[in-house]
C-alpha positions in Angstrom: -35.0 -153.6 87.4 -36.9 -157.0 87.1 -40.6 -157.3 86.8 -41.1 -158.4 90.4 -39.2 -155.4 91.7 -41.2 -153.1 89.4 -44.5 -154.7 90.5 -43.4 -154.3 94.2 -42.6 -150.6 93.6 -46.0 -150.1 92.0 -48.0 -151.9 94.7 -46.1 -150.6 97.8 -48.5 -147.7 98.3 -51.7 -149.5 97.3 -54.1 -150.6 100.0 -56.2 -153.7 99.3 -59.9 -153.6 99.4 -61.4 -154.5 102.8 -61.7 -158.3 103.2 -59.3 -159.0 100.3 -55.9 -158.9 102.0 -53.5 -161.3 100.5 -50.0 -161.9 101.9 -47.5 -162.5 99.2 -44.4 -162.0 101.3 -43.4 -165.7 101.2 -44.3 -166.1 97.5 -41.4 -166.3 95.1 -42.1 -164.8 91.6 -40.2 -166.5 88.8 -38.9 -164.1 86.2 -39.4 -165.4 82.7 -36.8 -164.6 80.1 -37.8 -162.0 77.6 -38.2 -163.8 74.2 -35.9 -162.4 71.5 -37.2 -161.8 68.0 -35.6 -163.9 65.3 -33.5 -162.1 62.7 -35.7 -161.2 59.7 -33.4 -163.2 57.3 -34.0 -166.4 59.3 -37.6 -165.8 60.3 -40.3 -168.1 58.8 -42.7 -166.0 56.7 -46.2 -165.7 58.2 -47.8 -166.6 54.9 -46.9 -167.5 51.4 -48.9 -167.1 48.2 -49.1 -170.0 45.8 -47.0 -168.2 43.1 -44.1 -167.4 45.5 -42.4 -170.5 44.5 -41.5 -169.9 40.9 -42.2 -173.0 38.7 -39.2 -174.1 36.8 -41.0 -175.0 33.6 -42.0 -171.4 32.6 -40.5 -170.4 29.3 -39.2 -166.8 28.6 -41.8 -164.6 27.1 -41.3 -162.8 23.8 -43.3 -160.0 22.2 -46.5 -161.4 20.8 -45.8 -165.0 21.5 -47.0 -167.2 24.3 -47.4 -171.0 24.7 -50.8 -172.1 25.9 -52.6 -168.9 24.8 -55.1 -169.4 22.0 -54.5 -167.5 18.8 -57.7 -165.4 19.1 -56.6 -164.0 22.5 -53.1 -163.2 21.3 -54.5 -161.5 18.2 -56.8 -159.4 20.4 -53.8 -158.5 22.6 -51.7 -157.5 19.6 -54.5 -155.4 18.1 -55.4 -153.7 21.3 -58.9 -155.3 21.4 -58.7 -156.4 25.0 -60.0 -153.9 27.6 -57.2 -152.2 29.4 -57.6 -152.2 33.2 -54.5 -150.2 34.1 -51.8 -148.1 32.6 -48.2 -147.4 33.8 -46.2 -144.6 32.2 -42.5 -144.9 32.8 -41.5 -141.7 30.9 -39.0 -139.6 32.9 -38.1 -142.4 35.4 -34.6 -143.7 36.0 -34.0 -147.4 35.4 -34.3 -148.1 39.2 -37.5 -146.1 39.6 -39.0 -147.7 36.6 -38.2 -151.2 37.8 -39.7 -150.6 41.3 -42.8 -149.0 39.7 -43.2 -151.9 37.3 -43.0 -154.6 40.0 -45.5 -152.7 42.2 -47.8 -152.2 39.2 -47.8 -155.8 38.1 -48.1 -157.1 41.7 -51.1 -154.8 42.4 -52.8 -155.5 39.1 -52.4 -159.3 39.6 -53.7 -159.2 43.1 -56.7 -157.1 42.1 -57.6 -159.5 39.3 -56.8 -157.3 36.4 -56.3 -159.1 33.1 -54.8 -156.6 30.6 -52.6 -153.7 31.4 -50.5 -151.2 29.5 -46.9 -150.3 30.3 -45.5 -147.3 28.4 -41.8 -147.2 28.0 -41.5 -144.6 25.3 -39.6 -145.4 22.1 -36.4 -143.9 23.5 -34.5 -143.9 20.2 -31.2 -142.2 20.2 -29.5 -140.4 17.3 -27.0 -143.3 17.1 -29.9 -145.7 16.4 -29.8 -147.4 19.8 -33.0 -148.6 21.4 -34.0 -146.8 24.7 -33.0 -148.4 28.0 -36.5 -148.9 29.4 -37.7 -150.3 26.1 -35.0 -152.9 26.3 -35.3 -153.6 30.0 -39.0 -153.9 30.6 -39.3 -157.2 28.6 -36.4 -158.6 30.6 -37.9 -157.5 33.9 -41.2 -159.2 32.9 -39.3 -162.5 32.6 -37.7 -162.3 36.0 -38.7 -164.7 38.8 -41.6 -163.3 40.7 -42.9 -161.4 37.7 -43.0 -164.2 35.1 -45.4 -166.3 37.2 -48.0 -163.5 37.1 -47.9 -162.9 33.3 -49.3 -164.9 30.4 -48.1 -162.8 27.5 -47.1 -159.4 26.4 -47.0 -157.6 23.0 -46.2 -154.2 21.5 -49.2 -152.0 21.5 -50.9 -151.1 18.2 -49.3 -148.1 16.4 -52.1 -145.7 17.4 -51.5 -146.6 21.1 -47.8 -146.2 21.2 -46.5 -149.0 19.0 -43.1 -150.2 20.1 -43.0 -147.6 22.9 -45.7 -149.4 24.8 -46.5 -153.0 25.9 -49.8 -154.7 26.5 -49.4 -157.2 29.3 -51.8 -160.1 29.8 -51.9 -161.1 33.5 -52.8 -164.5 34.9 -55.8 -164.8 37.1 -55.0 -164.5 40.8 -55.3 -167.8 42.7 
C-alpha cells in the first residue's frame, strides 16, 4: 500500500473543520522512492578522529625504550614513579578476551586523557621455561595500528609492582 492510499484510508472518515474544506480530488500526489541505506562497509564514517589514520613513521616500541621521550620521564616510568591512572588485570582471560579488554582499556584511557596505566599480564612461566602467552602478546598488541598511535612508551613494572608480569604504559595526550 502506497503512502497516498494509506493517507486516503486514514482521512476517509475525517470531517474537516467548518470553513476549512479543501477539495483534493483532482490533486495527484507523487510517491517519493524510499531511500535505501548504504551498506556499512561502503558508508562514509560520520566522523574521524585525528589518530584514525596511522602515521607511517611510528617505530615499534620496546620495553623501556622510546624515541622522543626524555630520559627523566622514561626513568620515572621504569621505576614506577609516575602516578598510575588505571589498571587492567588480564589474569584468567583467554587471548581473545585479553586482546578485546586491552584495546578497550587503552582507547578509554586515551580518550579520558589518562597518562600512565598498568596492564597486568602475569608472569605465566611454564615448567618448560616458556614465557606466558599474554606476556608475549601484549607488547605486540600495543604495537598494532590503532594502538601504537596512542602510546608513547611502555616498560616492565618495578619488581614490587609485578616486575615482568606487568607493564606500565605511557599514553599520548588526546588531541
